[in-house]
C-alpha positions, 0 to 999 in steps of 0.5 A, spaced: 507 476 478 509 475 484 515 471 486 513 464 489 516 462 495 517 455 496 515 454 504 521 452 508 519 446 512 520 447 519 516 447 526 509 451 527 512 457 531 508 461 536 506 468 535 512 471 541 517 467 538 516 469 531 515 477 532 522 476 538 526 473 532 523 479 527 524 484 532 531 482 533 533 481 525 529 486 522 526 485 516 529 487 508 525 484 502 530 487 498 536 482 502 534 475 499 538 472 506 532 477 510 527 473 505 529 466 507 529 467 513 522 472 514 520 466 509 521 460 514 519 465 520 512 466 517 511 459 514 512 457 521 507 461 524 502 459 518 503 452 520 501 454 527 494 453 526 491 456 533 495 462 534 490 467 530 483 465 534 487 465 540 489 472 538 483 475 536 478 472 542 483 476 547 482 482 542 474 480 542 476 480 549 479 486 550 473 490 546 477 490 542 482 497 544 489 496 542 488 494 534 483 501 535 490 504 538 496 501 533 492 499 527 492 506 522 489 500 516 482 498 515 476 494 519 479 488 514 486 488 517 488 485 523 495 488 526 498 482 530 505 486 531 509 492 529 516 492 529 520 498 532 525 497 525 521 498 520 516 493 519 509 490 522 506 483 521 499 482 520 492 478 518 487 480 513 480 478 512 478 476 505 470 476 506 467 472 500 461 476 494 455 473 499 458 475 505 454 481 510 460 485 510 461 484 503 454 486 500 454 491 505 460 495 505 461 493 497 467 489 494 471 496 492 472 496 500 476 490 501 480 492 494 475 487 489 476 489 482 480 495 484 486 493 480 493 496 483 500 495 485 504 496 491 509 501 493 512 496 498 515 489 499 510 485 502 510 477 503 505 473 504 501 466 505 495 464 505 493 462 512 485 460 512 480 459 506 480 458 498 485 464 498 482 471 494 484 470 487 488 475 483 488 476 475 497 478 475 499 483 470 507 485 471 510 492 468 516 496 468 517 501 473 523 503 470 520 506 464 514 510 468 514 517 469 507 516 474 503 521 470 495 520 470 494 517 463 501 514 462 500 507 459 504 501 464 505 495 457 501 491 461 503 484 460 498 479 463 501 473 467 496 468 470 489 467 475 492 465 481 487 464 489 493 465 495 491 458 497 493 456 504 500 454 504 501 458 498 507 464 500 509 470 495 513 476 494 510 482 491 515 487 489 514 495 490 512 498 482 512 491 479 507 487 481 499 489 479 493 485 481 487 486 480 483 482 486 477 477 487 473 474 493 474 468 494 469 462 495 469 463 502 472 467 508 479 467 507 486 469 511 492 472 510 499 473 513 503 479 511 510 481 513 510 488 511 516 492 510 514 499 511 521 503 511 521 511 512 522 511 504 514 507 503 509 513 504 514 517 499 513 512 494 506 512 489 502 508 488 498 507 482 490 505 482 491 502 474 485 502 469 486 495 465 481 496 459 486 502 458 492 500 461 494 506 464 495 509 471 488 511 473 489 514 480 496 516 485 492 514 491 498 515 497 497 522 501 501 523 506 498 527 513 502 534 512 501 534 504 493 535 507 496 539 512 498 544 505 491 544 504 489 547 510 495 551 512 495 557 506 487 557 507 489 560 515 495 564 516 500 567 511 505 564 514 502 557 511 502 559 504 510 561 506 510 554 507 507 551 501 512 555 496 518 553 500 514 546 498 513 547 491 521 550 489 524 545 493 521 539 496 525 533 495 519 529 492 515 531 487 508 529 489 508 534 495 511 539 490 505 538 486 500 538 491 504 545 495 502 548 488 496 546 488 495 548 496 497 556 493 493 555 487 486 554 490 487 560 494 490 564 489 486 570 485 484 572 479 490 570 473 494 568 481 492 562 479 495 561 472 501 564 475 502 559 480 501 553 476 504 556 469 511 555 475 510 548 476 508 547 469 517 548 469 518 543 475 524 537 473 519 532 473 514 529 469 509 528 474 508 535 476 508 539 470 503 534 467 498 535 474 500 542 473 498 542 466 491 538 467 489 542 473 491 548 469 486 546 462 481 547 468 
């Protein structure tokens, strides 16, 4: 399960001080010194019981314009700061099952009942309310290729909630949780590691009953543009062909192959996918084999 962090003692801190110190130091949640530094700052911010309300009211009075401009995430996320050195600080809102937003949007809109891992590290603390509930699992990423339907040898750890003051470090491609709504509205604070490598790493949605990878939802805008470009121009097909052969990220190669197969005629589609079956990565070979079977 995510690593429990004992919040270090210290005074309450305001948001401006926390963001300034994070901007100065940067964030590297694979480094113990950086984890300790971030934990101290997050603990100080968690003790500040007024900053979030002040920030929310200010955003509402400003018609939420800054959030619409800088927040790349869902309405559940309230972005507090995006650093220039590959991190961001945010508040996450966790509605109860009986709250109107949950009944209107459905629980999956808030990741409830969607078991998943993460493709980045993040430090989180319960700020308000009883906290979301999670069933926690672990798996060994070194034993996994990332193929759909691949067994993960999941190890169930425990069910627990992110209560006020509790702090945890989620580890990429190791910690899986299946979240359940809190008894009442809750808020968590997150320091997120947002290195340039993150968009290229797959996240897994997990089938707990089967213990396997069900989906890989990560997708960059470039991969979507590939799907469009092959339909619009021969140059688009040429670029997709280069990506299919040489892009360093397996998922991008697979999506380039899928784009080319979508515009191939007759036996050409099978030929494109058969070339993909010879790819050096197991994920690409598996994707192409499944597409060819269809």
